[in-house]
C-alpha positions in Angstrom: -51.6 52.8 49.0 -52.2 54.7 45.9 -55.7 52.6 45.7 -56.5 53.6 48.7 -56.0 56.8 49.0 -58.3 56.7 45.4 -61.0 55.5 47.1 -60.8 58.2 49.5 -60.4 60.7 46.9 -64.1 59.7 45.8 -65.3 60.2 49.4 -66.0 56.6 50.0 -68.6 56.4 47.0 -67.1 53.0 46.1 -66.1 52.3 49.7 -63.1 51.6 51.5 -60.1 49.6 50.6 -57.4 48.9 53.1 -54.2 47.3 53.0 -53.2 45.0 56.4 -49.8 43.3 56.6 -49.6 40.4 59.5 -45.9 38.8 59.6 -46.0 36.6 56.6 -49.6 37.3 55.1 -50.9 40.2 53.9 -54.5 41.4 53.3 -56.3 43.7 51.0 -59.6 44.6 52.5 -62.3 45.6 50.8 -65.6 47.3 52.3 -68.3 48.4 50.0 -70.3 49.7 53.0 -73.5 48.5 51.7 -76.8 48.9 53.8 -78.4 45.8 52.5 -76.6 42.6 52.0 -78.8 40.3 49.9 -77.9 38.1 46.9 -77.5 40.8 44.4 -74.9 42.8 46.4 -73.1 39.1 47.2 -72.5 38.9 43.4 -71.2 42.5 42.7 -68.6 42.3 45.6 -67.4 39.0 44.9 -66.9 40.1 41.3 -65.3 43.0 42.4 -62.8 41.0 44.8 -61.8 39.2 41.6 -61.3 42.0 39.5 -59.2 43.5 42.4 -57.2 40.5 42.5 -57.0 40.1 38.9 -55.6 43.7 39.0 -52.9 43.2 41.2 -51.8 40.0 39.6 -51.3 41.8 36.3 -49.5 45.0 37.6 -46.8 42.5 39.2 -46.9 39.9 36.0 -47.4 36.9 38.2 -50.4 35.4 39.6 -51.0 36.8 43.7 -51.6 33.1 45.3 -54.6 33.8 47.8 -54.3 31.9 51.0 -58.1 32.9 51.4 -60.8 34.8 50.0 -63.3 36.1 52.7 -66.7 37.6 52.4 -68.6 39.2 54.7 -71.6 37.7 53.8 -73.3 35.1 55.5 -72.9 31.3 54.9 -76.6 31.2 53.0 -74.9 33.0 50.5 -72.7 30.5 49.3 -75.2 28.5 46.5 -74.7 32.2 44.8 -71.1 31.2 44.0 -69.9 28.5 42.4 -67.2 28.1 45.1 -66.3 24.1 43.5 -64.6 26.0 40.6 -62.3 28.4 43.1 -58.6 27.6 42.8 -58.3 29.2 46.5 -60.7 28.5 49.5 -63.8 30.7 50.3 -64.4 31.8 53.6 -68.3 32.7 54.0 -69.5 34.7 57.8 -65.9 36.6 57.9 -65.9 39.9 59.5 -64.7 41.5 56.6 -64.6 41.3 52.5 -60.8 40.5 51.7 -57.8 38.4 49.9 -55.0 37.2 51.9 -51.9 36.3 50.3 -48.3 35.8 51.3 -46.7 39.6 52.1 -43.6 38.8 50.5 -45.6 39.7 47.1 -45.7 43.1 48.3 -42.3 43.7 47.3 -42.9 42.6 43.8 -42.2 45.6 41.0 -44.7 47.0 39.3 -44.2 45.7 35.4 -46.8 47.2 33.8 -47.3 51.0 32.4 -50.7 52.9 31.2 -49.9 51.8 27.6 -50.4 48.4 28.5 -53.6 48.9 30.3 -55.6 48.9 27.2 -54.4 45.4 25.9 -55.0 44.0 29.4 -57.1 40.9 29.3 -59.5 39.3 32.1 -57.3 37.6 34.8 -58.3 36.7 38.6 -59.3 34.2 40.2 -62.8 33.6 38.6 -61.2 33.8 35.2 -57.4 33.7 35.0 -56.9 33.4 31.0 -53.0 33.1 31.5 -52.6 30.2 33.6 -51.5 27.0 32.7 -55.4 24.7 31.8 -53.1 21.6 32.6 -54.0 19.7 35.5 -57.3 21.7 36.1 -60.9 20.5 37.0 -62.4 20.0 33.6 -65.1 22.7 34.3 -62.5 25.4 35.6 -61.2 24.5 31.8 -64.3 25.1 30.5 -65.1 28.0 32.0 -61.9 29.4 31.1 -62.1 28.4 27.5 -65.6 30.1 27.1 -64.9 33.0 29.0 -61.7 33.8 27.0 -64.0 33.2 23.5 -65.8 36.2 24.6 -63.2 38.7 25.6 -61.3 37.7 22.3 -64.8 38.3 20.4 -65.1 34.8 19.0 -68.4 33.3 19.2 -69.2 30.8 22.2 -67.7 27.4 21.7 -71.0 24.6 21.1 -71.1 21.5 23.7 -69.2 19.0 20.8 -66.7 22.3 20.1 -65.9 22.4 24.1 -65.4 18.7 24.4 -62.8 18.3 21.0 -60.8 21.5 22.8 -60.7 19.7 26.3 -59.5 15.9 24.4 -63.2 14.4 25.6 -66.5 13.1 24.5 -69.6 15.1 24.8 -71.2 12.4 27.4 -68.1 12.2 29.6 -67.7 15.8 29.3 -71.5 16.3 30.8 -71.1 13.7 33.4 -67.8 15.6 34.2 -69.9 18.7 34.5 -72.8 16.9 36.2 -70.2 15.7 39.0 -68.8 18.8 40.1 -72.7 20.4 40.2 -72.5 22.8 37.2 -73.6 22.3 33.3 -72.1 23.6 29.9 -75.8 26.1 29.6 -74.5 27.0 33.6 -71.3 27.9 32.9 -72.2 29.8 29.6 -75.0 31.7 31.3 -72.1 32.5 34.1 -69.4 33.5 31.5 -71.8 35.9 30.0 -73.1 37.5 33.2 -69.4 38.5 34.2 -68.4 39.5 31.0 -71.6 42.1 31.0 -71.1 43.2 34.7 -67.5 44.1 33.6 -68.3 45.7 30.2 -71.0 47.9 31.8 -69.0 48.9 34.9 -66.2 49.5 32.7 -67.0 50.5 29.0 -69.8 53.2 27.7 -70.1 50.4 24.5 -74.3 50.3 24.0 -76.4 47.6 25.6 -76.7 46.6 21.3 -72.8 45.9 21.0 -72.8 44.2 24.9 -75.5 41.6 23.2 -73.8 40.9 20.3 -70.7 40.6 21.6 -72.1 38.3 24.8 -73.5 36.0 21.9 -77.1 36.8 22.1 -79.7 37.0 19.1 -80.6 40.7 19.9 -80.8 43.1 22.9 -84.2 42.2 24.3 -83.2 38.9 24.7 -79.7 40.0 26.8 -82.2 42.2 28.7 -84.5 39.4 29.4 -81.3 37.5 30.8 -79.6 40.5 32.6 -83.1 40.9 34.4 -82.7 37.3 35.4 -79.3 37.6 36.3 -79.1 40.7 38.7 -83.3 42.0 39.1 -82.8 44.9 36.9 -82.1 46.3 33.3 -78.7 46.5 32.3 -78.9 50.9 31.6 -80.6 50.8 35.3 -77.0 49.1 36.7 -74.7 50.8 34.6 -76.7 54.0 35.8 -75.8 53.0 39.3 -72.7 52.6 38.8 -73.0 48.8 39.1 -74.9 49.4 42.4 -71.7 50.7 44.2 -73.2 54.6 44.2 -76.7 53.8 45.5 -76.9 51.0 48.2 -81.1 51.1 47.8 -81.1 49.9 44.3 -79.3 46.7 45.8 -82.6 46.7 48.3 -84.9 47.1 45.2 -83.2 44.9 42.9 -83.8 41.9 45.5 -87.4 42.7 46.0 -87.7 42.4 42.3 -86.6 38.9 42.3 -88.9 36.2 42.8 -86.2 34.0 44.6 -82.8 33.2 44.7 -81.1 32.6 41.7 -77.9 30.6 41.0 -74.6 32.7 40.4 -71.1 32.1 40.3 
């Protein structure tokens, strides 16, 4: 309810946020009020929903189990999302963008304080760093380990190091990743992109420092990669408030792209 009032206070520049409870099920709906629903907007909105889920889980000190992730985007957007790695079902072509979960979690008390916020690690259905990895698929485990390394300011593990951490050989790791339609480089690219978008939205650190945090050789290499991911420069993305303040920017970014690219 407080978050909903905060969105309204911003004159809906971030869109609208609403809670809907139906018996034993609750939904938090996020309406970004986008004019253009293209691949760039889809990636940003999917990450936004993940961040919302992570914040709610963090606040109550317990992973919020989702019965469904709903996205108000057409089915043809599915190749832009590594849904094979998701622990919860994803429905595209829905009439709303929302996360659905058991209503009983609305009664969980808030466990965190403002002082805790600075130390908060990224946690969501995409990057649940606190979860037990036992029994998870190898691709999900690899993704979590690599994202954890980035958020903890460590060097990204090379393929050999990653296979050691996952207790398998390099050929076995490659086969397992290929089996679910991904690869080491694809996961590395995905983790870099997700953290870059988060840092550009939530912090004021320089582009140069972000490029170092992500393990790029220099800021020019990061800028080139970001253009490949989002069809615009990181500075332009930051100035646009993560595409939320100017829906026309998302359209312009999509026009800059030469074709659809696979994104998580």
